PDB file of N, CA, C and O in Angstrom:
ATOM      1  N   MET A   1     -36.788 -38.006 174.001  1.00  0.00           N
ATOM      2  CA  MET A   1     -36.492 -38.744 175.203  1.00  0.00           C
ATOM      3  C   MET A   1     -37.774 -39.247 175.857  1.00  0.00           C
ATOM      4  O   MET A   1     -37.819 -40.386 176.321  1.00  0.00           O
ATOM      5  N   LEU A   2     -38.800 -38.434 175.902  1.00  0.00           N
ATOM      6  CA  LEU A   2     -39.994 -38.834 176.626  1.00  0.00           C
ATOM      7  C   LEU A   2     -40.654 -40.062 176.026  1.00  0.00           C
ATOM      8  O   LEU A   2     -41.034 -40.987 176.744  1.00  0.00           O
ATOM      9  N   HIS A   3     -40.785 -40.066 174.736  1.00  0.00           N
ATOM     10  CA  HIS A   3     -41.482 -41.172 174.084  1.00  0.00           C
ATOM     11  C   HIS A   3     -40.690 -42.468 174.188  1.00  0.00           C
ATOM     12  O   HIS A   3     -41.270 -43.539 174.365  1.00  0.00           O
ATOM     13  N   TYR A   4     -39.386 -42.378 174.080  1.00  0.00           N
ATOM     14  CA  TYR A   4     -38.539 -43.567 174.081  1.00  0.00           C
ATOM     15  C   TYR A   4     -37.818 -43.791 175.404  1.00  0.00           C
ATOM     16  O   TYR A   4     -37.066 -44.755 175.545  1.00  0.00           O
ATOM     17  N   GLY A   5     -38.036 -42.921 176.360  1.00  0.00           N
ATOM     18  CA  GLY A   5     -37.340 -43.026 177.635  1.00  0.00           C
ATOM     19  C   GLY A   5     -37.805 -44.207 178.462  1.00  0.00           C
ATOM     20  O   GLY A   5     -38.870 -44.777 178.228  1.00  0.00           O
ATOM     21  N   THR A   6     -36.997 -44.553 179.415  1.00  0.00           N
ATOM     22  CA  THR A   6     -37.332 -45.633 180.335  1.00  0.00           C
ATOM     23  C   THR A   6     -38.393 -45.148 181.324  1.00  0.00           C
ATOM     24  O   THR A   6     -38.594 -43.942 181.467  1.00  0.00           O
ATOM     25  N   PRO A   7     -39.064 -46.057 181.995  1.00  0.00           N
ATOM     26  CA  PRO A   7     -40.015 -45.633 183.026  1.00  0.00           C
ATOM     27  C   PRO A   7     -39.363 -44.755 184.105  1.00  0.00           C
ATOM     28  O   PRO A   7     -39.993 -43.828 184.614  1.00  0.00           O
ATOM     29  N   GLY A   8     -38.134 -45.040 184.442  1.00  0.00           N
ATOM     30  CA  GLY A   8     -37.420 -44.220 185.417  1.00  0.00           C
ATOM     31  C   GLY A   8     -37.187 -42.797 184.921  1.00  0.00           C
ATOM     32  O   GLY A   8     -37.310 -41.837 185.683  1.00  0.00           O
ATOM     33  N   GLN A   9     -36.852 -42.670 183.644  1.00  0.00           N
ATOM     34  CA  GLN A   9     -36.655 -41.345 183.064  1.00  0.00           C
ATOM     35  C   GLN A   9     -37.974 -40.567 183.021  1.00  0.00           C
ATOM     36  O   GLN A   9     -38.002 -39.360 183.264  1.00  0.00           O
ATOM     37  N   ARG A  10     -39.047 -41.264 182.714  1.00  0.00           N
ATOM     38  CA  ARG A  10     -40.360 -40.606 182.689  1.00  0.00           C
ATOM     39  C   ARG A  10     -40.765 -40.151 184.079  1.00  0.00           C
ATOM     40  O   ARG A  10     -41.353 -39.082 184.241  1.00  0.00           O
ATOM     41  N   THR A  11     -40.452 -40.966 185.085  1.00  0.00           N
ATOM     42  CA  THR A  11     -40.748 -40.589 186.467  1.00  0.00           C
ATOM     43  C   THR A  11     -39.943 -39.358 186.864  1.00  0.00           C
ATOM     44  O   THR A  11     -40.475 -38.459 187.516  1.00  0.00           O
ATOM     45  N   SER A  12     -38.684 -39.305 186.486  1.00  0.00           N
ATOM     46  CA  SER A  12     -37.852 -38.128 186.776  1.00  0.00           C
ATOM     47  C   SER A  12     -38.418 -36.892 186.091  1.00  0.00           C
ATOM     48  O   SER A  12     -38.484 -35.819 186.692  1.00  0.00           O
ATOM     49  N   PHE A  13     -38.822 -37.038 184.852  1.00  0.00           N
ATOM     50  CA  PHE A  13     -39.440 -35.938 184.106  1.00  0.00           C
ATOM     51  C   PHE A  13     -40.703 -35.460 184.824  1.00  0.00           C
ATOM     52  O   PHE A  13     -40.908 -34.259 184.996  1.00  0.00           O
ATOM     53  N   PHE A  14     -41.539 -36.395 185.236  1.00  0.00           N
ATOM     54  CA  PHE A  14     -42.776 -36.065 185.932  1.00  0.00           C
ATOM     55  C   PHE A  14     -42.478 -35.274 187.199  1.00  0.00           C
ATOM     56  O   PHE A  14     -43.122 -34.260 187.466  1.00  0.00           O
ATOM     57  N   GLU A  15     -41.509 -35.731 187.976  1.00  0.00           N
ATOM     58  CA  GLU A  15     -41.150 -35.054 189.218  1.00  0.00           C
ATOM     59  C   GLU A  15     -40.650 -33.635 188.970  1.00  0.00           C
ATOM     60  O   GLU A  15     -40.848 -32.753 189.805  1.00  0.00           O
ATOM     61  N   LEU A  16     -40.008 -33.412 187.835  1.00  0.00           N
ATOM     62  CA  LEU A  16     -39.515 -32.073 187.500  1.00  0.00           C
ATOM     63  C   LEU A  16     -40.642 -31.120 187.111  1.00  0.00           C
ATOM     64  O   LEU A  16     -40.608 -29.941 187.466  1.00  0.00           O
ATOM     65  N   ILE A  17     -41.627 -31.618 186.390  1.00  0.00           N
ATOM     66  CA  ILE A  17     -42.641 -30.685 185.890  1.00  0.00           C
ATOM     67  C   ILE A  17     -43.860 -30.539 186.793  1.00  0.00           C
ATOM     68  O   ILE A  17     -44.585 -29.551 186.673  1.00  0.00           O
ATOM     69  N   ILE A  18     -44.110 -31.483 187.689  1.00  0.00           N
ATOM     70  CA  ILE A  18     -45.330 -31.428 188.500  1.00  0.00           C
ATOM     71  C   ILE A  18     -45.417 -30.136 189.308  1.00  0.00           C
ATOM     72  O   ILE A  18     -46.504 -29.578 189.456  1.00  0.00           O
ATOM     73  N   CYS A  19     -44.289 -29.650 189.835  1.00  0.00           N
ATOM     74  CA  CYS A  19     -44.344 -28.428 190.647  1.00  0.00           C
ATOM     75  C   CYS A  19     -44.445 -27.159 189.806  1.00  0.00           C
ATOM     76  O   CYS A  19     -44.744 -26.088 190.335  1.00  0.00           O
ATOM     77  N   GLN A  20     -44.201 -27.268 188.516  1.00  0.00           N
ATOM     78  CA  GLN A  20     -44.250 -26.088 187.653  1.00  0.00           C
ATOM     79  C   GLN A  20     -45.299 -26.218 186.545  1.00  0.00           C
ATOM     80  O   GLN A  20     -45.246 -25.487 185.555  1.00  0.00           O
ATOM     81  N   VAL A  21     -46.242 -27.133 186.703  1.00  0.00           N
ATOM     82  CA  VAL A  21     -47.150 -27.444 185.596  1.00  0.00           C
ATOM     83  C   VAL A  21     -48.025 -26.248 185.202  1.00  0.00           C
ATOM     84  O   VAL A  21     -48.278 -26.049 184.014  1.00  0.00           O
ATOM     85  N   LYS A  22     -48.484 -25.464 186.147  1.00  0.00           N
ATOM     86  CA  LYS A  22     -49.296 -24.289 185.785  1.00  0.00           C
ATOM     87  C   LYS A  22     -48.439 -23.272 185.031  1.00  0.00           C
ATOM     88  O   LYS A  22     -48.839 -22.778 183.977  1.00  0.00           O
ATOM     89  N   TYR A  23     -47.281 -22.967 185.565  1.00  0.00           N
ATOM     90  CA  TYR A  23     -46.385 -22.008 184.913  1.00  0.00           C
ATOM     91  C   TYR A  23     -46.044 -22.461 183.496  1.00  0.00           C
ATOM     92  O   TYR A  23     -46.119 -21.674 182.552  1.00  0.00           O
ATOM     93  N   LEU A  24     -45.669 -23.735 183.350  1.00  0.00           N
ATOM     94  CA  LEU A  24     -45.319 -24.256 182.026  1.00  0.00           C
ATOM     95  C   LEU A  24     -46.502 -24.207 181.076  1.00  0.00           C
ATOM     96  O   LEU A  24     -46.336 -23.925 179.890  1.00  0.00           O
ATOM     97  N   SER A  25     -47.698 -24.481 181.591  1.00  0.00           N
ATOM     98  CA  SER A  25     -48.894 -24.497 180.752  1.00  0.00           C
ATOM     99  C   SER A  25     -49.201 -23.133 180.151  1.00  0.00           C
ATOM    100  O   SER A  25     -49.835 -23.040 179.101  1.00  0.00           O
ATOM    101  N   LEU A  26     -48.757 -22.088 180.809  1.00  0.00           N
ATOM    102  CA  LEU A  26     -49.040 -20.724 180.347  1.00  0.00           C
ATOM    103  C   LEU A  26     -47.941 -20.164 179.442  1.00  0.00           C
ATOM    104  O   LEU A  26     -48.057 -19.040 178.953  1.00  0.00           O
ATOM    105  N   GLN A  27     -46.895 -20.924 179.220  1.00  0.00           N
ATOM    106  CA  GLN A  27     -45.767 -20.470 178.398  1.00  0.00           C
ATOM    107  C   GLN A  27     -45.840 -21.057 176.992  1.00  0.00           C
ATOM    108  O   GLN A  27     -46.381 -22.143 176.786  1.00  0.00           O
ATOM    109  N   LYS A  28     -45.290 -20.323 176.033  1.00  0.00           N
ATOM    110  CA  LYS A  28     -45.347 -20.736 174.630  1.00  0.00           C
ATOM    111  C   LYS A  28     -44.771 -22.136 174.403  1.00  0.00           C
ATOM    112  O   LYS A  28     -45.415 -22.977 173.776  1.00  0.00           O
ATOM    113  N   TYR A  29     -43.590 -22.381 174.898  1.00  0.00           N
ATOM    114  CA  TYR A  29     -42.968 -23.687 174.702  1.00  0.00           C
ATOM    115  C   TYR A  29     -43.264 -24.636 175.855  1.00  0.00           C
ATOM    116  O   TYR A  29     -43.265 -25.854 175.677  1.00  0.00           O
ATOM    117  N   GLY A  30     -43.513 -24.087 177.020  1.00  0.00           N
ATOM    118  CA  GLY A  30     -43.834 -24.913 178.177  1.00  0.00           C
ATOM    119  C   GLY A  30     -45.131 -25.683 177.992  1.00  0.00           C
ATOM    120  O   GLY A  30     -45.253 -26.821 178.443  1.00  0.00           O
ATOM    121  N   CYS A  31     -46.102 -25.059 177.325  1.00  0.00           N
ATOM    122  CA  CYS A  31     -47.369 -25.757 177.119  1.00  0.00           C
ATOM    123  C   CYS A  31     -47.174 -26.986 176.236  1.00  0.00           C
ATOM    124  O   CYS A  31     -47.923 -27.956 176.350  1.00  0.00           O
ATOM    125  N   ARG A  32     -46.195 -26.954 175.375  1.00  0.00           N
ATOM    126  CA  ARG A  32     -45.901 -28.122 174.528  1.00  0.00           C
ATOM    127  C   ARG A  32     -45.309 -29.256 175.352  1.00  0.00           C
ATOM    128  O   ARG A  32     -45.577 -30.429 175.093  1.00  0.00           O
ATOM    129  N   ILE A  33     -44.507 -28.902 176.339  1.00  0.00           N
ATOM    130  CA  ILE A  33     -43.939 -29.904 177.233  1.00  0.00           C
ATOM    131  C   ILE A  33     -45.047 -30.578 178.035  1.00  0.00           C
ATOM    132  O   ILE A  33     -45.054 -31.798 178.194  1.00  0.00           O
ATOM    133  N   VAL A  34     -45.982 -29.775 178.538  1.00  0.00           N
ATOM    134  CA  VAL A  34     -47.083 -30.330 179.322  1.00  0.00           C
ATOM    135  C   VAL A  34     -47.967 -31.217 178.443  1.00  0.00           C
ATOM    136  O   VAL A  34     -48.390 -32.291 178.870  1.00  0.00           O
ATOM    137  N   GLN A  35     -48.241 -30.773 177.231  1.00  0.00           N
ATOM    138  CA  GLN A  35     -49.036 -31.600 176.322  1.00  0.00           C
ATOM    139  C   GLN A  35     -48.350 -32.938 176.062  1.00  0.00           C
ATOM    140  O   GLN A  35     -48.997 -33.985 176.055  1.00  0.00           O
ATOM    141  N   ARG A  36     -47.062 -32.894 175.853  1.00  0.00           N
ATOM    142  CA  ARG A  36     -46.300 -34.119 175.599  1.00  0.00           C
ATOM    143  C   ARG A  36     -46.341 -35.035 176.826  1.00  0.00           C
ATOM    144  O   ARG A  36     -46.423 -36.257 176.702  1.00  0.00           O
ATOM    145  N   ALA A  37     -46.282 -34.422 178.009  1.00  0.00           N
ATOM    146  CA  ALA A  37     -46.371 -35.211 179.238  1.00  0.00           C
ATOM    147  C   ALA A  37     -47.685 -35.978 179.279  1.00  0.00           C
ATOM    148  O   ALA A  37     -47.708 -37.151 179.653  1.00  0.00           O
ATOM    149  N   PHE A  38     -48.772 -35.329 178.899  1.00  0.00           N
ATOM    150  CA  PHE A  38     -50.061 -36.006 178.883  1.00  0.00           C
ATOM    151  C   PHE A  38     -50.101 -37.119 177.838  1.00  0.00           C
ATOM    152  O   PHE A  38     -50.915 -38.036 177.945  1.00  0.00           O
ATOM    153  N   ASP A  39     -49.246 -37.049 176.848  1.00  0.00           N
ATOM    154  CA  ASP A  39     -49.167 -38.116 175.842  1.00  0.00           C
ATOM    155  C   ASP A  39     -48.399 -39.345 176.336  1.00  0.00           C
ATOM    156  O   ASP A  39     -48.781 -40.474 176.029  1.00  0.00           O
ATOM    157  N   VAL A  40     -47.335 -39.140 177.089  1.00  0.00           N
ATOM    158  CA  VAL A  40     -46.410 -40.246 177.364  1.00  0.00           C
ATOM    159  C   VAL A  40     -46.421 -40.782 178.795  1.00  0.00           C
ATOM    160  O   VAL A  40     -45.988 -41.910 179.028  1.00  0.00           O
ATOM    161  N   LEU A  41     -46.897 -40.009 179.739  1.00  0.00           N
ATOM    162  CA  LEU A  41     -46.875 -40.477 181.122  1.00  0.00           C
ATOM    163  C   LEU A  41     -47.944 -41.540 181.361  1.00  0.00           C
ATOM    164  O   LEU A  41     -48.897 -41.666 180.591  1.00  0.00           O
ATOM    165  N   GLU A  42     -47.771 -42.290 182.426  1.00  0.00           N
ATOM    166  CA  GLU A  42     -48.755 -43.295 182.825  1.00  0.00           C
ATOM    167  C   GLU A  42     -50.017 -42.600 183.351  1.00  0.00           C
ATOM    168  O   GLU A  42     -49.964 -41.461 183.815  1.00  0.00           O
ATOM    169  N   GLN A  43     -51.132 -43.293 183.272  1.00  0.00           N
ATOM    170  CA  GLN A  43     -52.420 -42.703 183.641  1.00  0.00           C
ATOM    171  C   GLN A  43     -52.444 -42.093 185.047  1.00  0.00           C
ATOM    172  O   GLN A  43     -52.980 -40.996 185.205  1.00  0.00           O
ATOM    173  N   PRO A  44     -51.895 -42.746 186.073  1.00  0.00           N
ATOM    174  CA  PRO A  44     -51.905 -42.116 187.410  1.00  0.00           C
ATOM    175  C   PRO A  44     -51.147 -40.780 187.446  1.00  0.00           C
ATOM    176  O   PRO A  44     -51.553 -39.851 188.145  1.00  0.00           O
ATOM    177  N   GLN A  45     -50.053 -40.691 186.694  1.00  0.00           N
ATOM    178  CA  GLN A  45     -49.297 -39.444 186.634  1.00  0.00           C
ATOM    179  C   GLN A  45     -50.082 -38.364 185.884  1.00  0.00           C
ATOM    180  O   GLN A  45     -50.046 -37.192 186.259  1.00  0.00           O
ATOM    181  N   LYS A  46     -50.784 -38.761 184.831  1.00  0.00           N
ATOM    182  CA  LYS A  46     -51.627 -37.812 184.100  1.00  0.00           C
ATOM    183  C   LYS A  46     -52.694 -37.236 185.022  1.00  0.00           C
ATOM    184  O   LYS A  46     -52.965 -36.036 185.006  1.00  0.00           O
ATOM    185  N   ILE A  47     -53.287 -38.102 185.817  1.00  0.00           N
ATOM    186  CA  ILE A  47     -54.326 -37.653 186.750  1.00  0.00           C
ATOM    187  C   ILE A  47     -53.727 -36.693 187.771  1.00  0.00           C
ATOM    188  O   ILE A  47     -54.360 -35.692 188.111  1.00  0.00           O
ATOM    189  N   GLN A  48     -52.534 -36.969 188.265  1.00  0.00           N
ATOM    190  CA  GLN A  48     -51.873 -36.065 189.215  1.00  0.00           C
ATOM    191  C   GLN A  48     -51.602 -34.700 188.582  1.00  0.00           C
ATOM    192  O   GLN A  48     -51.805 -33.667 189.221  1.00  0.00           O
ATOM    193  N   LEU A  49     -51.144 -34.693 187.329  1.00  0.00           N
ATOM    194  CA  LEU A  49     -50.924 -33.418 186.638  1.00  0.00           C
ATOM    195  C   LEU A  49     -52.229 -32.648 186.528  1.00  0.00           C
ATOM    196  O   LEU A  49     -52.287 -31.447 186.792  1.00  0.00           O
ATOM    197  N   TYR A  50     -53.272 -33.363 186.134  1.00  0.00           N
ATOM    198  CA  TYR A  50     -54.585 -32.719 186.012  1.00  0.00           C
ATOM    199  C   TYR A  50     -55.023 -32.136 187.356  1.00  0.00           C
ATOM    200  O   TYR A  50     -55.463 -30.988 187.422  1.00  0.00           O
ATOM    201  N   GLU A  51     -54.906 -32.914 188.413  1.00  0.00           N
ATOM    202  CA  GLU A  51     -55.322 -32.444 189.735  1.00  0.00           C
ATOM    203  C   GLU A  51     -54.536 -31.212 190.166  1.00  0.00           C
ATOM    204  O   GLU A  51     -55.069 -30.323 190.829  1.00  0.00           O
ATOM    205  N   LYS A  52     -53.278 -31.170 189.787  1.00  0.00           N
ATOM    206  CA  LYS A  52     -52.427 -30.027 190.152  1.00  0.00           C
ATOM    207  C   LYS A  52     -52.910 -28.731 189.485  1.00  0.00           C
ATOM    208  O   LYS A  52     -52.812 -27.657 190.079  1.00  0.00           O
ATOM    209  N   ILE A  53     -53.426 -28.826 188.263  1.00  0.00           N
ATOM    210  CA  ILE A  53     -53.845 -27.608 187.556  1.00  0.00           C
ATOM    211  C   ILE A  53     -55.359 -27.443 187.460  1.00  0.00           C
ATOM    212  O   ILE A  53     -55.839 -26.485 186.853  1.00  0.00           O
ATOM    213  N   SER A  54     -56.113 -28.362 188.049  1.00  0.00           N
ATOM    214  CA  SER A  54     -57.572 -28.317 187.903  1.00  0.00           C
ATOM    215  C   SER A  54     -58.191 -27.036 188.465  1.00  0.00           C
ATOM    216  O   SER A  54     -59.212 -26.570 187.959  1.00  0.00           O
ATOM    217  N   LYS A  55     -57.590 -26.472 189.491  1.00  0.00           N
ATOM    218  CA  LYS A  55     -58.117 -25.227 190.068  1.00  0.00           C
ATOM    219  C   LYS A  55     -57.903 -24.029 189.148  1.00  0.00           C
ATOM    220  O   LYS A  55     -58.504 -22.972 189.340  1.00  0.00           O
ATOM    221  N   ASN A  56     -57.051 -24.202 188.159  1.00  0.00           N
ATOM    222  CA  ASN A  56     -56.713 -23.102 187.257  1.00  0.00           C
ATOM    223  C   ASN A  56     -57.239 -23.318 185.839  1.00  0.00           C
ATOM    224  O   ASN A  56     -56.777 -22.665 184.904  1.00  0.00           O
ATOM    225  N   LEU A  57     -58.192 -24.220 185.672  1.00  0.00           N
ATOM    226  CA  LEU A  57     -58.656 -24.553 184.322  1.00  0.00           C
ATOM    227  C   LEU A  57     -59.229 -23.358 183.578  1.00  0.00           C
ATOM    228  O   LEU A  57     -58.966 -23.185 182.388  1.00  0.00           O
ATOM    229  N   LEU A  58     -60.005 -22.539 184.262  1.00  0.00           N
ATOM    230  CA  LEU A  58     -60.588 -21.374 183.589  1.00  0.00           C
ATOM    231  C   LEU A  58     -59.487 -20.449 183.083  1.00  0.00           C
ATOM    232  O   LEU A  58     -59.545 -19.977 181.947  1.00  0.00           O
ATOM    233  N   GLU A  59     -58.494 -20.192 183.912  1.00  0.00           N
ATOM    234  CA  GLU A  59     -57.357 -19.354 183.496  1.00  0.00           C
ATOM    235  C   GLU A  59     -56.651 -19.971 182.287  1.00  0.00           C
ATOM    236  O   GLU A  59     -56.298 -19.266 181.342  1.00  0.00           O
ATOM    237  N   LEU A  60     -56.448 -21.286 182.322  1.00  0.00           N
ATOM    238  CA  LEU A  60     -55.788 -21.964 181.202  1.00  0.00           C
ATOM    239  C   LEU A  60     -56.632 -21.894 179.933  1.00  0.00           C
ATOM    240  O   LEU A  60     -56.103 -21.678 178.844  1.00  0.00           O
ATOM    241  N   MET A  61     -57.934 -22.076 180.073  1.00  0.00           N
ATOM    242  CA  MET A  61     -58.812 -22.031 178.901  1.00  0.00           C
ATOM    243  C   MET A  61     -58.774 -20.678 178.209  1.00  0.00           C
ATOM    244  O   MET A  61     -58.885 -20.591 176.986  1.00  0.00           O
ATOM    245  N   LEU A  62     -58.619 -19.642 178.987  1.00  0.00           N
ATOM    246  CA  LEU A  62     -58.635 -18.287 178.438  1.00  0.00           C
ATOM    247  C   LEU A  62     -57.261 -17.820 177.960  1.00  0.00           C
ATOM    248  O   LEU A  62     -57.149 -16.763 177.339  1.00  0.00           O
ATOM    249  N   ASP A  63     -56.234 -18.585 178.240  1.00  0.00           N
ATOM    250  CA  ASP A  63     -54.869 -18.221 177.875  1.00  0.00           C
ATOM    251  C   ASP A  63     -54.516 -18.751 176.485  1.00  0.00           C
ATOM    252  O   ASP A  63     -54.936 -19.841 176.098  1.00  0.00           O
ATOM    253  N   ASP A  64     -53.742 -17.963 175.743  1.00  0.00           N
ATOM    254  CA  ASP A  64     -53.336 -18.357 174.383  1.00  0.00           C
ATOM    255  C   ASP A  64     -52.586 -19.682 174.340  1.00  0.00           C
ATOM    256  O   ASP A  64     -52.682 -20.410 173.351  1.00  0.00           O
ATOM    257  N   ASN A  65     -51.848 -20.005 175.385  1.00  0.00           N
ATOM    258  CA  ASN A  65     -51.080 -21.252 175.424  1.00  0.00           C
ATOM    259  C   ASN A  65     -51.775 -22.320 176.266  1.00  0.00           C
ATOM    260  O   ASN A  65     -51.786 -23.494 175.898  1.00  0.00           O
ATOM    261  N   GLY A  66     -52.341 -21.922 177.368  1.00  0.00           N
ATOM    262  CA  GLY A  66     -52.977 -22.862 178.279  1.00  0.00           C
ATOM    263  C   GLY A  66     -54.144 -23.612 177.667  1.00  0.00           C
ATOM    264  O   GLY A  66     -54.434 -24.742 178.062  1.00  0.00           O
ATOM    265  N   ASN A  67     -54.819 -22.991 176.702  1.00  0.00           N
ATOM    266  CA  ASN A  67     -55.968 -23.662 176.092  1.00  0.00           C
ATOM    267  C   ASN A  67     -55.566 -24.948 175.379  1.00  0.00           C
ATOM    268  O   ASN A  67     -56.371 -25.872 175.268  1.00  0.00           O
ATOM    269  N   PHE A  68     -54.343 -25.013 174.902  1.00  0.00           N
ATOM    270  CA  PHE A  68     -53.872 -26.236 174.254  1.00  0.00           C
ATOM    271  C   PHE A  68     -53.721 -27.372 175.275  1.00  0.00           C
ATOM    272  O   PHE A  68     -53.961 -28.536 174.956  1.00  0.00           O
ATOM    273  N   VAL A  69     -53.326 -27.023 176.494  1.00  0.00           N
ATOM    274  CA  VAL A  69     -53.197 -28.019 177.553  1.00  0.00           C
ATOM    275  C   VAL A  69     -54.583 -28.558 177.922  1.00  0.00           C
ATOM    276  O   VAL A  69     -54.752 -29.764 178.103  1.00  0.00           O
ATOM    277  N   VAL A  70     -55.565 -27.673 178.031  1.00  0.00           N
ATOM    278  CA  VAL A  70     -56.930 -28.106 178.345  1.00  0.00           C
ATOM    279  C   VAL A  70     -57.461 -29.018 177.240  1.00  0.00           C
ATOM    280  O   VAL A  70     -58.120 -30.019 177.522  1.00  0.00           O
ATOM    281  N   SER A  71     -57.176 -28.678 175.992  1.00  0.00           N
ATOM    282  CA  SER A  71     -57.597 -29.532 174.875  1.00  0.00           C
ATOM    283  C   SER A  71     -56.975 -30.917 174.983  1.00  0.00           C
ATOM    284  O   SER A  71     -57.640 -31.920 174.721  1.00  0.00           O
ATOM    285  N   LYS A  72     -55.717 -30.979 175.362  1.00  0.00           N
ATOM    286  CA  LYS A  72     -55.036 -32.269 175.506  1.00  0.00           C
ATOM    287  C   LYS A  72     -55.650 -33.065 176.652  1.00  0.00           C
ATOM    288  O   LYS A  72     -55.828 -34.278 176.542  1.00  0.00           O
ATOM    289  N   ILE A  73     -55.972 -32.391 177.746  1.00  0.00           N
ATOM    290  CA  ILE A  73     -56.617 -33.059 178.877  1.00  0.00           C
ATOM    291  C   ILE A  73     -57.912 -33.724 178.422  1.00  0.00           C
ATOM    292  O   ILE A  73     -58.186 -34.872 178.771  1.00  0.00           O
ATOM    293  N   ILE A  74     -58.690 -33.007 177.655  1.00  0.00           N
ATOM    294  CA  ILE A  74     -59.969 -33.533 177.164  1.00  0.00           C
ATOM    295  C   ILE A  74     -59.745 -34.752 176.273  1.00  0.00           C
ATOM    296  O   ILE A  74     -60.548 -35.685 176.288  1.00  0.00           O
ATOM    297  N   LYS A  75     -58.670 -34.750 175.503  1.00  0.00           N
ATOM    298  CA  LYS A  75     -58.402 -35.858 174.578  1.00  0.00           C
ATOM    299  C   LYS A  75     -57.887 -37.118 175.269  1.00  0.00           C
ATOM    300  O   LYS A  75     -58.220 -38.225 174.847  1.00  0.00           O
ATOM    301  N   VAL A  76     -57.084 -36.975 176.319  1.00  0.00           N
ATOM    302  CA  VAL A  76     -56.371 -38.152 176.840  1.00  0.00           C
ATOM    303  C   VAL A  76     -56.845 -38.672 178.192  1.00  0.00           C
ATOM    304  O   VAL A  76     -56.520 -39.800 178.560  1.00  0.00           O
ATOM    305  N   LEU A  77     -57.596 -37.885 178.927  1.00  0.00           N
ATOM    306  CA  LEU A  77     -58.008 -38.357 180.248  1.00  0.00           C
ATOM    307  C   LEU A  77     -59.362 -39.060 180.190  1.00  0.00           C
ATOM    308  O   LEU A  77     -60.104 -38.903 179.221  1.00  0.00           O
ATOM    309  N   PRO A  78     -59.681 -39.830 181.217  1.00  0.00           N
ATOM    310  CA  PRO A  78     -60.941 -40.583 181.230  1.00  0.00           C
ATOM    311  C   PRO A  78     -62.167 -39.677 181.143  1.00  0.00           C
ATOM    312  O   PRO A  78     -62.117 -38.496 181.486  1.00  0.00           O
ATOM    313  N   LYS A  79     -63.251 -40.256 180.681  1.00  0.00           N
ATOM    314  CA  LYS A  79     -64.498 -39.518 180.480  1.00  0.00           C
ATOM    315  C   LYS A  79     -64.942 -38.796 181.749  1.00  0.00           C
ATOM    316  O   LYS A  79     -65.450 -37.677 181.685  1.00  0.00           O
ATOM    317  N   LYS A  80     -64.753 -39.434 182.894  1.00  0.00           N
ATOM    318  CA  LYS A  80     -65.131 -38.824 184.172  1.00  0.00           C
ATOM    319  C   LYS A  80     -64.426 -37.478 184.370  1.00  0.00           C
ATOM    320  O   LYS A  80     -65.040 -36.507 184.812  1.00  0.00           O
ATOM    321  N   THR A  81     -63.158 -37.433 184.043  1.00  0.00           N
ATOM    322  CA  THR A  81     -62.381 -36.198 184.179  1.00  0.00           C
ATOM    323  C   THR A  81     -62.850 -35.156 183.180  1.00  0.00           C
ATOM    324  O   THR A  81     -62.950 -33.975 183.512  1.00  0.00           O
ATOM    325  N   VAL A  82     -63.134 -35.582 181.969  1.00  0.00           N
ATOM    326  CA  VAL A  82     -63.614 -34.660 180.936  1.00  0.00           C
ATOM    327  C   VAL A  82     -64.943 -34.038 181.367  1.00  0.00           C
ATOM    328  O   VAL A  82     -65.182 -32.856 181.121  1.00  0.00           O
ATOM    329  N   LEU A  83     -65.799 -34.820 182.003  1.00  0.00           N
ATOM    330  CA  LEU A  83     -67.065 -34.287 182.500  1.00  0.00           C
ATOM    331  C   LEU A  83     -66.844 -33.231 183.589  1.00  0.00           C
ATOM    332  O   LEU A  83     -67.597 -32.261 183.679  1.00  0.00           O
ATOM    333  N   GLN A  84     -65.810 -33.423 184.414  1.00  0.00           N
ATOM    334  CA  GLN A  84     -65.453 -32.412 185.423  1.00  0.00           C
ATOM    335  C   GLN A  84     -65.023 -31.117 184.747  1.00  0.00           C
ATOM    336  O   GLN A  84     -65.393 -30.029 185.188  1.00  0.00           O
ATOM    337  N   VAL A  85     -64.247 -31.233 183.685  1.00  0.00           N
ATOM    338  CA  VAL A  85     -63.807 -30.052 182.935  1.00  0.00           C
ATOM    339  C   VAL A  85     -65.026 -29.342 182.356  1.00  0.00           C
ATOM    340  O   VAL A  85     -65.118 -28.116 182.418  1.00  0.00           O
ATOM    341  N   ALA A  86     -65.950 -30.098 181.798  1.00  0.00           N
ATOM    342  CA  ALA A  86     -67.158 -29.504 181.216  1.00  0.00           C
ATOM    343  C   ALA A  86     -67.987 -28.779 182.277  1.00  0.00           C
ATOM    344  O   ALA A  86     -68.526 -27.705 182.008  1.00  0.00           O
ATOM    345  N   LYS A  87     -68.095 -29.349 183.467  1.00  0.00           N
ATOM    346  CA  LYS A  87     -68.824 -28.710 184.549  1.00  0.00           C
ATOM    347  C   LYS A  87     -68.189 -27.391 184.946  1.00  0.00           C
ATOM    348  O   LYS A  87     -68.888 -26.416 185.223  1.00  0.00           O
ATOM    349  N   MET A  88     -66.855 -27.362 184.974  1.00  0.00           N
ATOM    350  CA  MET A  88     -66.148 -26.124 185.323  1.00  0.00           C
ATOM    351  C   MET A  88     -66.389 -25.057 184.276  1.00  0.00           C
ATOM    352  O   MET A  88     -66.437 -23.869 184.595  1.00  0.00           O
ATOM    353  N   CYS A  89     -66.539 -25.471 183.032  1.00  0.00           N
ATOM    354  CA  CYS A  89     -66.776 -24.506 181.955  1.00  0.00           C
ATOM    355  C   CYS A  89     -68.172 -23.907 182.019  1.00  0.00           C
ATOM    356  O   CYS A  89     -68.370 -22.733 181.704  1.00  0.00           O
ATOM    357  N   THR A  90     -69.134 -24.718 182.428  1.00  0.00           N
ATOM    358  CA  THR A  90     -70.523 -24.261 182.415  1.00  0.00           C
ATOM    359  C   THR A  90     -70.971 -23.682 183.738  1.00  0.00           C
ATOM    360  O   THR A  90     -72.052 -23.100 183.833  1.00  0.00           O
ATOM    361  N   GLY A  91     -70.154 -23.835 184.749  1.00  0.00           N
ATOM    362  CA  GLY A  91     -70.464 -23.250 186.042  1.00  0.00           C
ATOM    363  C   GLY A  91     -71.209 -24.172 186.867  1.00  0.00           C
ATOM    364  O   GLY A  91     -71.558 -23.842 188.001  1.00  0.00           O
TER     365      GLY A  91
END
């Protein structure tokens, strides 16, 4: 549905997961949903998802499931955002 859904369906999906993005990122199957969201959502929505979980990046990086979400963030978001992630990793 996400890949072939209408913009309205994607917006509804975004609204459903934005409030639970950290929780989903830490779950075995939830992290796959978040990764897929970063693949199909529009860039402003991707940035909003990132901003919602940016305070928890270290926790996600150290988690068995969350690390996949951080990897996806690095792959799909703008270089500026990736540099922010790198700064958080190095302190």
